[in-house]
N, C-alpha and C positions, 0 to 999 in steps of 0.2 A: 504494500500500500504506500503510495506516494505521500510523504509528509510535507506540508506546505505552510509557510508563513506568509500571510497576505498583509503587507504594510501599506496603510492608507491613513492619511492625517485628518479625515473628516468622518464623523459618525455615519454609518451606512444608512440610517433612516433619513438623512438629508436628501432632498430631492434636487438633484443636479445631473447634468449630462454624464459626468464621470461616474457618479454613483449608480445611475441606471445601467450604464455599461458594465460596471463592476458586478452588479447583482446578477446579470445574465451570465457572466464568466463564473461567478461563485456557484450559481445554480448548476451549471454544467459540471463543476468540480464535485459537488455533492452527488450528482447523478453518476459520475465515474467512480464514486466511492473513495475519493481522496480524503485524507485526514488533513483538513485545512483549518488554520487558526487565524482569525482576523485580529490585527493589532492596530489600534488607532493612534499609536505613537504618543502616549502621554507620560510614559515612564521609561527612561533609557535602560534602567536595570532589567525591567521586565522584557524589553525588546531584545537585549543581549542574551538573556536566558533562553528566549524563544528561538533565536537564531542558532543556538548551540545544538538544538535537538531536532532540526528539520532537514529534509533533503534539499529543499530549494526555497528561497525567499522571492516572492513577487514584489518588487519594489515599485509600488504604485505612486500616487501623489505623496510627496514628503515635504513640500515647500513650506507648509504651515506648521511643521514639526519644530519644536523649540530646540531640538538637538540635531537638526538637519545635517549640518556639516560634520558633526561628530559621528553621526550614523554612517555617512558615506565613508569617512576615514576608517571606521570600525569594519565595515564590509571589506574594504581594501586590505587593511592590515592583517585581518584574520582569515583571509582566503575563503570567505563565505561564498557558497554557490548561490547565485541570484540571477533573476531576469528583471530587466528594467522595462516597465510598461509606462511610457511617457504620455501623459494626457495633454500637457500644454508645452511650456518652454521653461523647465526648471532651471536651466542654465542662466536665465535672465533674471535680474533683480526685480523687474516688474512683471515677469512671466509673460510678456507680450511680444518680445523682440520688435517693438514698434520702430526701433531704429532702422530696421530693414525696409520699411516702407516710407519713412520720413527722414530724409537726409539731414534735417536740422537737429535730430537727436544724436548727441555725441557723448562719448565717455560715460555711458549710462550703466555699464555692467559692473557688478562686483567681481573684481579680478580673481579673488580666491574662489568664489563660487563657480565662475566660468571654468576654471581649470579643474576644480573638483569634479564637475559634471563630465568633463572630458575623460577623466580617469574612471568615473562610474560607468560610462558607456563602453570604454575600451576593455574593461575587465568583466563585463557582463557576459553570461553565456548566450544571451539573446536580448536584443533591443526591439521593443514593440512600439510602432508609431501609428498615428491615427489616420494618415492619408499619405498619398505620394508627395503632396506639397509639404506636409509636416516633416516627412523624412528628408526631402530635398533641402529644407532650411538647416536641419541638423547636419546633413552632409556638407553643406556650405561652410558651416562652422568647424566641423571636426573631421571631415574626410574619412579616412580609413578607420577611425575609432568607432564609427557606427556601422561598419561593414556587416557585422553579424546582426541582421535585422529581419523583421517582417513588417508588412503594412497590414493593419487589421481593420477590415471594414466595420462600420458601426454595428455592434451586436444589439439590434433593436427587435422589438416584438412584432415581427412582420405578420404573424398570424392575426394580429388585432387590427391591421390596416384594412380599411374598407373605402374604396373609391365610390363616392355617391354618384348615381346617374344624373342627379340634378345638382349642379354646383350653384352656390350663392353668387350670382353674377355681381361683378364690381365690388367684391369683398376681398380685402387685402388683410392677411394675418401677419402679425409680428409677435414672436414669443420672447418674453423676458423684459427686464427693465430697460427703459430708454436711457442709454448713456453714450458717452463719446466713443468708447472703444468698440461697442457693439453696433455702431452705425445709427444711433438714435437721431442725430441731426439730419442724416441723409433721409431717414424715414419721414421726418417732419417736412423736409423740402419736397419730397415726393407727394405727400398729402396736400401740400399747398398748391402744387402744380396740377393735381388731379382732384379737384373738388367733387367730381362726380362719383368718386369711389369712397366706400366706407372702410376706414382703416381701424382694425381691431388690435389693440395692444394688450396682451395678457401679462401685465406687469405694471410697474409704477414709472412715473416720469422723474428722471434724475437730471433733467436738463433745465437750465434757466432760460427758457424760450417760451414765446407765446405759442400755444398749441392750436392748430387749425380746428375748426368746428367739426370736421369730418373724422377726427381722431377720437376713438372711443376706448377708454381704459376699462379693463376687466380684471377681476381677481385671477391670480395664478390658479391653474387647474392641474389635475393629476395627468399622468401620461396617457391613461386610457381615455379620459375625456378629450385630451389634446388630439389624439388620433382621430376622434370623431369630428372635431372641428376642422382638421386638415383635410379630411375626406370630403367635406362639403364646401370648402373654400376654393375660390377660383384662383387666387393669387397668394403667393408666399413671398414676403419681403425680408431680405437679409443682405445688407451691404456693410460688413464690419470694416472698421479702420485697421484693425490688427489682422495678421494672418491667422484666421481661425483654424486651429489644428484639424478639426473634423467638422463640427457643426452637426451634432446628432439629429437635432430637430430639422436641419436642412435635408438630411437623408430621409427622414420620415415624411417631410413635405413632398419630396421628389417621388417617393413610392406611392404617395397618396394622390398623385396626378395633378398637383397644383402647378400653376404656371410660376416659374421662378423669376423673381426680380432680384438679381444679385450682382456680384462683381467677381474678380479673379482671386479673392482672398478667402475663399471658403474651401477647406480641405476636402470635404465630401465631393465637391464638383471637380476635383483634380483626378478622380478615378476615371478610367477609360469607359466605364459603363454609362457615364453621364455625357450627354443628355438623352441618348437614343435607345438605351437597352435597360429598361426598367426591370425586366424579368431576371436578367443576369445579376443586376444589383441586388434584387430581392433575395436571390439564392445565396449570393456571397454573404449578405448580412445575416441570413438565417443560419448559415454554416459557420459563422464567425466564432462562436464559443468553442466548437469542436476544433476548429483550425488553430485557435490559440493554444489549447492544451496539447494538441498533437505536436505543435511547433516547440513547445516547452520541453516535452518528453524527448523529442529528437535532439534538441540542443543539449540536454543533460547527457545523452548517450554519446554525443560527438564533441569531445573537447579538442577542437582543432587548434593547431599552432600555425600561425601565419608564417609562410615561407619567407626566408630572407631574400633581399635583392641580390642577384648574382654580381652585377657590376654596375655601379652608379657613376655617372659623369655629372659633376656639378660645376657651375661657373656663374659669374655675375656679368651680365651684358652691360651694366652701367653701375657706377659707384666710385666714390673717392677712396683714398687710402684708408681712412678710418672705418669705412663700411666693410672693408675686407676683414678687419679685426672684430668688428661688432658681430659679424655673421659667423665667426668661428665657433661659438658654442653650439649653434644650430647645425653646422657642418659636422661637428664631432658626434652629434646625435645619430648621424647616419651610419657611423662605423659599427654600431652594435647590431644593426639590422641588415648589414650588407657584407658579402664576402670580400668585396673590394670597392674602394671609393677613390675615384680619380678627381682631383681638383685642378682646374685650369686657372692660372694666375698670370698677371702681367710679369714681364721678364724681371723687373726690378725687385720683385718679391719672391722669386723662385728660391734663392739661397736662404733667405730668412725663414721661409716655411719648411724647407727641407731640413734645416738645422734644428728647428724648434718643435716639430710635430712628429707624431708616430701614427702609423696605420693609414696614412694618406699617400696615394700615388700622385706626385706633383708634376704637372706638365705646363708648358707655355700656352698662354691664351692665344698666341699667334697661330697655333695648330688647329684651332677649332673649325675654321672655315673649310679646310681641306681634308680633315681627318674623316675616316669611316666610322660613323656612329652606330652602325647596325649591331655591333657587338655589345652595346650597352642596353640593359633592359629598363634603365631609367635614366633620362637626361633631364637635369633640373637647372633651370635658369632662375637664380635667386634675385637677379635684377637689383633694384635698390629699394630700400624702405624709406618713406612710402613710395608707391609707384609715382613716377614723375610724368606729368602730362607734356613736359618739354622734350621727352625722349621716346624712342620706339620701345615699347614694352612687350613686344611679341613673345609669348611663351613664358612670361614672368610668373612665378608662383604668386598666388593670391594671398595678400596679408589681410585676412578677413577681420582680424581684431583691431585693425586701424580704425580710429574714431570710436571704438567700443570699449577698449580697456586702457586705463591709465597705467602704463608700464614702460620700461626701457625698450628702446628699439631692438636690442638683442633678444628680448623675450617675444617680440612680434615675429622675428625671424624663426625662433624656435616653434611658435604656434603654427607658422606657415609650413615648416618642415614636418611637424607632427601630424598634419592632415594626410601625409603620404603613406604612413604605415602604422598599424594599430599598436605596435610595440615601441614606438617612439614616444616616450612620455614627455610632457612639457614642463618638467621641473627644471630648475636652474642649478647647475652643479657647482659653480663657484670658481675659485681662483687657485693658482694662476694658470694661464694657458701656455705661456712660454716661461722658461726658467730664468730668473734674474741672476746676475753675477755682481752683486753689490760690492763696490770697492771700499772696504772699511778702513784700509790703511791710508788711503788718500781720498777722503770723502769729498764728494762734490754733488751739486744739484744741477739739473738741466732746466733750461728755459727755451721755449719755442714761442716767439712773439708774433708768428704769422699764422696763416690758414689759407687753404685753397680758395676760399671765398672771402674777399677782403672786408665786406661788412661785418665779419666776425672778429676783426682785430681789436683788441684793447690797445690803447695808445702806446706807441713805441717809447715816447719820453717817460711815461709812467713805468714801463718795464725797466728802463735804465735806473730810475730812482729806486725802484724796488730792489733790484740787484745790488746796487750800491749800499743800501741800508742793511740788507741781509748779510753782506760780506763784512760789514762793520760788526754786526751782532755775533757773527760766527767766524772768527778769524782763522779757524782751521779748515774751513771749507773753500773750495774753488767753485766756479760756475762755468758750465759749458753751454753756450748759446747755439742752438741748432737753427741753421738758416738754409732754406732752399732757394732756388732761383727766383721765385716770385714772392719771397718774404722781404721784410725790411732790409735796408742796405747794411752790409757788414760794418761799414765805417761808423755806424751809430754805436757799436759796442766794443770795437777793437781797442779803444784807449782806456777801458776800465781795467784797473789792476785786478789780477787773479781771475780774469775772464779769458777763456779760449773759445774759439769758434769751431763748430763742426759743420762743414759745408760739403761733406762727402756724399756718397750714394747711400742707399738704405741699408746695405750691409754694415757700413761704418756707423750709421745712425743707430742701428740695432745694438752694436757694442757700447755705444755711448749711453743710450737710455737704460739699458739693462744693468748698468753698473751704478746708476745714480741712487743717492739716498732718498731724494724726492724730486718731483717734477712740477714745473709751473708752465701753464700754457692756455691758449684759447681752446674753444671747441674745435679741434682740428685733428687731422690724421695722426700727427706726431703725439698728441696727448693720448689718443687711443692706443698708439704704439707703446707708449710708456705703460699704459694701463694693462695691456695684454701681458706685460712682465710683472704685473701687480706692484708697480712702483707707486708708493703713496703720492698723490697728486692733488694740486690745486688747479682748478679750471675756471676760466672766466666765460660767462655766457651772456649773450645779448638777445638777438632775435631767435636763437635756437635754445629752447629751455632745457634745463638739466634733467627733467623727468624722463625725457626720451634719449638725451644725448650726453649724459654725464660720463665721465671717464670710467673705464672698466675696472679700475683699481678698487680693491676692497676698502682701503683707507683713503678717503677723499674728502676734500672740502670744495664745494661749488659756490661760486660767487655770481649771483644773477642780478643784473642791474635793471631788469625790466619792471618787476613789480613796484608799483608806487611811482614810477617815472614815465611809463609809456603804456597805454592800454590799446594800442593799435595792433591788430593781428597781422603779423608780418607774412607777406608772400614775397616771392622772388622779385617781382616788379617794384613792390613797395620798398623792399630792402635796398635795391639798387638806387632808388631815387631819394632815399632818406638822407638828409643833410645833417641833422642834429645828433642822431644815434645816441639818444639819452640812455638807452639800455646798456651802453658800454661807457660813455663819458661820465655817467653818474658814479662809476666804481672808482673809489679813491685808492691811493697808495696805502693809506692806513688800513682800509678794508682788506687789501691784499695781504698786508703784513699780519693782520689778525688771522686770516685764513691759513697762512703758513704756520703761525704759532700753534693754532688749534690742531693742525695736521700733525706737527711734530710731537705735540703733547700726547696725542692719542696713538700715534703709530710707532714711535721708537721705544726701545726697551728701557724702562725707567730704572732697572736694577743694576745695569752694568755700566752706566755712563754718569758723568758728573752732571748734576742738575743746576739749571740756571733759571732764576726768577726774572721775568720780563713784564713790565707794565703793558697793559693793553693800550696801544697807541691811540685808540679812540676815547680813552678816559682822560678827562680834563682834571687837573690837580690844582687846588687852591690852598696855599699855606695860610693857616690861622694860628692864633697864639698858642693853643694847646696841641695842635697837630695839623691835620689836613682834611679838606673836603674833596671827596672823589665823586665825579659826576659822569654819567653816561646819558644816552638818549632817554632811558626809562627808569633810571634810579639815581639816588644821591645818598652818599654815606659819609658820616663824620667820624674820623679816627682821632682819638685823644690819647696822648702818651703821658704817663706819670713819670717815667724814667727818662732822663735826657739821653741815655745810651741807646734806648730803644728807638727814640725819635731820630737820633743820628744815623743809626743803622738803616732805618726806613728811608731816610733822606738819601742815603747812598744807593738804595734800590731805585728810587725815583730818577736819580741822576745817571747812574752807571750800570743798572741791573745788579743782581746779587746772586753769587753762587751759594748753593746750599751749605758748603763747608765754610763759608764766610760768616754764617749766622752764629753769633755768640750769645744773644739774649734769648732766654728760655721762652718768653711770651711771644716772640716774633714768629716762630715757626707755625704755631696753630693759627695765628692771625693770617699769615700768608696762605695757609691751606684753605681758610675760609674765603679769602679773596679769589683764590683759584676757582673755588666752587661757584663763585658769583660771576666768573668771567672777567674780573677786573685785572687779574694778574695771570700770567701763564707760567707753568713750570715745564721747562723744555730740556730734554737730554742733549748735551753738547758733545 
C-alpha cells in the first residue's frame, strides 16, 4: 500500500479552485486504497514526523505555510521523496509572476525564495503543472530543472456538466470577486461597452469604480450550482491580468458550451483541445485523477539520473575584460555536468586562464568562426549580462532573472547556466577563483585609475592625492599603478615617490595584482581581475551600482556616489552626455581613505602585525578645555580627560596616529576600542 503525505496550506473545506482539484485527486487516492494523510502545515514538528514514515510526499500549495522555506530546505537536506504539484507560481513573492506581462514590474522577486523553488523543482521526482502555458513560464525561469514534469488537465466533475438546449441569451457570467489581477476592470469596461447584455458576477466588487447598471452581483455558489449556471449561460467572461495557471472555472465554462470572452493569459485555453475539441477535453479532464496517480507511481519507480554533457563549447560573443571574470563561477558550474568543457577566450587571456584554472580546455576565440562545431553536443554563447541592444545577441543565453532578482551579475550568469541542466545548482561557491601570490616581504597595493568606459572614472587628481596620503600613512608599502593604453596618462603618476607603473600585457598585470595586499580601482576589468584572486578591494562606483557590479573579492569596500547626489537612471546615451557626473565627483579623498581603512581593519590578520590607530579623516576634532569634541555627519561626542598624560597621548593620536605598543595609559586602550566600534577611529594592521 502506497503511503502518502499530502501537504497543503489551506483547510480542505475551503472552496477554491485548488481545493476542488485536490478533492478529486484525494478521492481517487482513496479509491486506489492508498494510505494518505493530509497535513495543513500548521506545525513543523508534526510535518517532519509525517515525512519520516511515508513513501512519497505530494507537495501541494505551501506558500501560506509559516515555515515554507524551512520545509523546502528540510525536503532537500533529508532526501525526502516528493512530487511537487504546483497550483500557481510559488517561486514568486506575489504568486502572480505579473512581471512577465508588465515590463514596468522590476526586482519584484524574493531572491532566496526564487532559488529555493529552483532546487525544489530540480530534486522532485515529478513536477505537476496546470497547463502548457503554466509549464512554459516555469521552463522560462528554470529550464532543465523542471524537465521531469506532466501537465495535468483540470480534474473537474465532468459528469455534472449539462449543456442547456436553451441558453440565456445576452447573459455574461463572471465567477469570483472583481479585482485587478482577475480582470475585474476589463469586465466593467466590457459591460459599459455592451449595455444590452446582463453581466452576472458571482462575487463581490473589490474595485473602486462606478459599476454599470447592467452588472448584477450575486452571492458565491457551490460548484454544483455553478455548473448549472454555466450550462444555461451564453457567455463566459475571463480576461485576467496575470497569467492564470489553469482557470478551472474556465474549463468548466468551455465544457458547458459557453461562448468564451477571454485573452491569451488563461492556462486552460493553452491546451490543444481548445477551442474545437470539447469531447477530447472532457475525456482528458475526466481521466485527470487517474493520470496523476499513474504518473506519480511511475516517477517513484524510475529514479532517472540526467546524463552529462559529453563536450561543451562555451564562449562570450561580447563583453569586456571584467565580464570574463564575472562569468567564471557560472562556467565552473558546467564542469560537474560535462565530460569536457572547452572555453574560447581572447588571445590576451589565454595564458592567464591556462595558468589559473583546472578542468577547462582553453582555446583562442579566433578559432570559433572556422572550427567544426559538430563534435560538441552543447554550444553556449554567454554573451554579456545584461543583453545589450547595441550589439548582435544571436544565440545568447537568456538571463531571465534580469529585472526580477536583486543580485550580483555573476549570480545572473549562474541562473542562466542553471537552466541548461537539472544538476547545475544555482548556489554560489565563493572564493577565490584564481590563487593569489601575496608578497608579504615587500608589501604593496595596486591602483587602477581607469576603465574601459570613461564615464566610470573617478578623478585622476583624487587618485594621486589618495596614493600620496596612503604612502605617508604606511611607509613600508609601495604602490603599483596599473595603466592600459586608454587609461590616464602615465606622467600623472610617475613622479610620486614609491610608485611604479605597470603598463605591460595581462600576463604581467596578473603577476602584479595577484601579489598585492589590497587593490583600489573603479568598476573596471582590472578591479574584477584583482577580485578573481580574492585580493581585498576598494571600488568606486558611479553610474554602475555595486549591487550588480561590485568586485568579486570576499573582503571589499564599495564607495557609491550616486545615492543622494543623482536620481537619474543612467543609460548609455545619458552617461555619454553627462557633464557633471555627480555620482563620481561627489566621492571625496577622505571617503576613499575611510574605505581603505575599513578594508584593512577587517581583512588583515590582527594577531600577527603591529596595530596602528588612525582617526577617521571625516571626523572633525575641536579642542576644548577639558578634552575634545568629535563630530561626524550623524553624531557628536565629548571626550574629557582627568589625567594630563592621557590627554597628551590622545593628542599624539590626533596629530600623528598611534601604534598600539605606544599606549602607556591604562584608560586609553578601552577608550580607543570604543571609538573603533563607533567608526571614529580605525585600528589597522601595519
